[in-house]
C-alpha positions, 0 to 999 in steps of 0.5 A: 737178239734176232727179231728186234724192231728197227723202228727207233733207228728208222724213225729219224730218217723218215722225215727225209724221204717222200711219203714216209707214212708208207713205211710206218705200218699199223694199217687196219687189220695188220698183225704183229705177233710176238717173235719168240712165240713163233716157230716159223717166221715168214717175210712176205714181199711184193717187189714194188712200191707200197701203194701198188703192193699193199692191195695185192690180193694174193699177198694178203691172203697168204699173210692172213692164212699164215698168221692164223697158225698159232706158232707162225708169224708173217710180216710184210715188206715192200720195195723202198724208194731210192731215197730211203734205200740211200739212207738205209745204206748210209746208216747201216739199216737193213730191209725191214718189214712194215709190221714189226719193223724187223730185219728181213734177214732174221726170218726163216722164209723170205717169200717174194710174189711176182705179178710182173717180171719187171720186179726182178731188180727190186728183189735184188735190192731187197736181198742186198739191203737185208744182207742176204747173199744174191746167189742161193749157192752162197747162202749160209745156214742162218740166211732165210730161204728165198721163195718166189711165186706169182704168175711170173714164177711160171718161168723162174729161170732168169732168176734161178740163181737168186732164189732157193725155191719156187712155188708154182700156182695157188699158194694157200695150201702150199705155204702151209705145207712148206711151213709144216716141213720147216717146223718138223725140220727145225724141231729135229735140229735142222738135220742136213742144213739148207740142202736137206730142207730144200730136198724135203720140200722138193720131195713133197712136191711143194716147190721147184728147187732150181739148184737141183736141175742142170741145164745144158746148151747146144752149140747154137745157143739153144737149150739141149736139156734140163735134167734133175741132178738128184734122184729124189726130186720130180723130173717135172715139178707141177703147179698147185691147184686149189680145188674148193675156193669155198673152203678158203674164204680169204681174206677175211680181214683185208688190210686198210691202208694208211697211205694212198694206194692204187686200190682202196676197196674190198676185193672179193675173188668170185672165181679163179681160172679162165677157159675163154682161150685167149691165146695171148693170155698167160693168166687164163692158161696157167690158172685153169681150170675154172673154179667158182665160189658159190653165191652164199660164200661171195655174199658172206665174204662181202659182209664180213669184209665190209664189217672188218674194214669200213670200205665203201666199195666192193670189187668182184674179181676174177679174169672175167667176172661177168662169166660167173654162172650166177653173176646176175643173181649176185648183182641183184642180191648185192644191189638189194642188200646194200642199196640203202647203205650206199655201198659202191659195187663194181665189176672190174672185168668183163668182155664185150660178149659178156656185157649185159646192160641189165647187169651194169645197171644193177652195179650202178644202181643209185649211182652215177654211170662212169665210163665202160672199158672193153677189150677187143684186143685186136684191131681187125676181125681177122686178128681177133680170130688169130688171138681167139678173142671172139668179138666182132665189130658188130658185137662192139658197136651193138654193145656200146650203142646199148650202153650209150642208149642207157646213159653212159657217155664214155667208152674205153677200148683196149687193144694190143699192138704187135700181135702175131701176124699183125699188119699195119692195116690191122692196127689202122682198123682200130681207128675205124672201130673208134669211128663207129663207136663214136657214130653209134654213141651219138645215134643212140644217145642223141648227143654229141658229147660222146667220148671214146678213149683208145688205150694200147699196150704192146704184146709180149709173148708169155710162157705156157701159152700158144704164143710162147713160140712166136717172134716178138715185134721189135720196138721199132715196129710197134712204135711205127704202127702206133704213130701211124694210128695216132696220126690217122685218128688225129687227121680224122676231123669227125672223131679227132676231138672225141677220141683220146689216144693213150699208149706207151712206147714199145721198148719196156715190152721188149725187156719184159719179153726178155725176162718172160722167155729168158733162161738162166743166162739172163740172170747175169743181165739182171744183176748187171742192170741192178749194179748199174742202178736199175730199180723200179723198172715198171715205172717210167721215170726209172726205166732205162732201155739203154741200161738193159740193152748195154747189159745184154750186149756185155753179158749175152753176146759173148755167149752167142745169144742176144737181146733179139735172140730171146725176143724177136726170134721165132722158136720151132716146135721141137726147141726145148724152151726154158720152162718146159720142165715145169708143169702148168698142166697144159699139154705142150702138143695142144699148145702147139696145135692151138698156135697152128689153129691161130695161124689158120684163124680158127676160133676155139670155144670155151670148154665150160660150155662145150665138150673137153678139147684136151688142153691137158689140165684137168687129167694132169692136175687131177682137177675139174671145172667147178661151176654153178648154178647152185640155185642158192640165194645170196640172202640170208648172210651165211657167216664166214668161219671166224679164223683169226681172232683179228676177224672177230674183233674187227667185226665187233669194232666195225659193226656199223659200216661207214658209207658214202655215195654209190658210184659206178665203175669202169668195167675193166679186164683185170688181166687182159686190160691195162687202162690208161688215163691221163698218162697213168695206167689203170688196174694196179698201175698208179702214179709214180712219186715223181708224177710218172706212171708205172708200165707193168700191169701188177694188178690185184690179181686172182690167184694167191701166189706165194 
């Protein structure tokens, strides 16, 4: 009988693996529903380790929304480490869910959420362990639909052969629409099989089905065209945009992990989208327009979430949380409300030009002041104009001086290396900035014990951004510039001991670039890497550049293309890009024009505060920027709708919130920043089981990908 628990067979294997607690389930607010009571069954996967995947906001939201439906069942699965993978294969056990320990292959839908492209090989492991054919065209009527989503899914072409369908954009309404279609299709006796089900989903504009689109190539390797091979599907599938976040106050009962995870806090998304216009930032581009939650909803979500979980830390999430129009009122209201309960409050994403010491003081009220993290991104002011990061050296020095004068002792600065038009001198100016920060801190504080950590990541051009045409810097160039900068900092006796220097080499970024801007031909590379042992490519101890490089030589060179062709080659304006047939709302001509403005070092203002500059999103998507101020007060608490019975039960059970010391938290940009401390990267990037560190920023992200 399908849907039976595998735990009796799994349990004897767990003492033989690292951290077996990550596979046992039973977390606070987890849900196990009767198999036979459900009509539609979803297995939701974050293709990385449990410690990274469990806190993912998007997956938790979809898990709760689906399980609120009386006839729907949703369970979670994560990537199993190689030690358990070997045991599962040895004993004939499949990929399983952590909730009911049911075989993933028994579900109707297998939904995989990609925050980073480096999780693609982990998806293949899960498919193979589940007994699901790797290629969509080989799946039978009893196999689940494999549906991809997340930010990386905005160019799903490298995995087009492995997935049945793709959800673009926000997932809340999309998963319910998909569920409705499957429910009706099953009730009618599954007419037309998988093909008809996929056609119904595509006609409803719920998903993009790669099999319904053909790709042709030019003799020189470039794409000729991507065209629909059915008349009843849209020529350009478009993204989903959730318009009223206040109507979707999820998660109401977040999961409380049993095992250690990278984030153990209540995370509340205060707005979605960003119009700052950083030209490198895919997340900011694809999540437009800005949609704020009002202050009442934020307060209610925090109140309900704390009661349901017992967490003693609250993080307010977005791509740039200090930009919320009522952030001052939110900060003061929360600090007042939880001052005596000693709930830690954090604003884990901000910018130099949005920093306000009063705001920071509110979030660290009655607690210690830890470091602050800012992201200038580019080393020189010229380069910051290129990337539209409108921060001057004077702005940065003024900001850190204020912070040091008010008691902070450590600042972390995040930069990228390999940005378009970058020179060695641009990178060396990072050392100049660090020196000025240390000097400013010593002057403002009157102390010598001032620290500055410089953290650097490699730039990867992403689809649906103005930089989607650029040639990526080779890993040799990136590594040479990082070495030059490191040697310069170490040679400066004034700051050498006061500046920490953290970076990864450039090779993982090249593979991320291949997967980010690749087309369907890259699928063969992914499969070869996986068959040769590729797993957990976002982790230092598992990543092998040589394996990827040899797979590219074997699979791409015979086709007349190469690893460099997909990464370091610059595209021209009219070249058909692999993702051009997918509509993120952004006008392609506007993106190109902004790329040209970049070359002219011209900055572009935030359209929240200026007239529209015609990026195309609002008219194309039928949406609009939604911002306050509303004039509402955070108090009194306004209840969030009860929703799932689990919420009400949890609220009663957790009527008294356990609290500990208030602590300040580093201010980190959740998407643009990868904070690196002692060799392990920050948001969403945790230590590997062997003491290594993850490479990719699989952060608890805003947005709720399917």
